[in-house]
N, C-alpha and C positions, 0 to 999 in steps of 0.2 A: 486541416485537420486541427482539433483541438489539442491542447496538452492533455496528457494522461498519465497517471501514475499506475505503473504495472509491477506487480510483484511476481518474481519467478526464480528458479535457480539459474545458475551459470549455465548448466547444460542444456536448459530449456529456452534460453533467450532467443535464439534464432528461430525456433520453432514457433514461439509465441508471437514474434514480430511477423513472421510468415502467415500465421493464422490471422493476424489482423490486417493482412494485405499490404504491408509496409514493404516497399521496395527494398531489396538488400543493399543497394548503393546509397540509400537515404542515410544521412547522418543522424545518430540518436545520443543522448546524453544518458549515462546509467551512474548510479550510485552504488558503491558496494559497502555493505554494512558489515561491522565486526562480526565474527562468527556468533558470539554468544550474546550480541546485543539485545535481539528480541527475547531470547530466553530469560535473560537478567529482568528485562522489563516486564514480562509475563510474571515471573516469580515475585517480584517487588509488589505488583499490583494486585495479586490472587487475594491477599487479606482484605483489601478493600472492595473487591468484587463481592467476596463472600459476606462481609459485614454489610453490605448494601443489599444482600439477598438476591443477586442476580444471578440467572442461569447462564450457562454457557451460550445457550441460544440467543439470549438477550443481550450479552456482552458482543456476541458476533454481530448482532444487528446494529449496536451502537458503532461498532468498528466501521462496518459497511456504510453506515450513513455518514460517519466522519470523512471517509475516503471520498464518498460522493460529494461532499460540501468542499473538501479541499480541490478535487477536480473542476468543481463548478468555479471556484474563486481563482484557480490557474487560468481556466478558459476566458473569464472575465477580465484578467489582468489584475486582480485584487488579492493575489497570494501575499501572505507576510513575508517580509525580507529576512 
């Protein structure tokens, strides 16, 4: 299995892993983000997104592309340290 980044809530982690067919006894690594980390990041970047004239759909596509690139880099062992 390749390395993969999965975003989920704490309450949905087990269900998401099960949905992906990951054995419940397999060891996994998780990172717990501060509660407001993502909201603060979004709020800080919103003026830049608006200034660039991007729609929410375009921003979502950029984020999805970035995740895909990060997953590929991890799979190839080229993830930044």
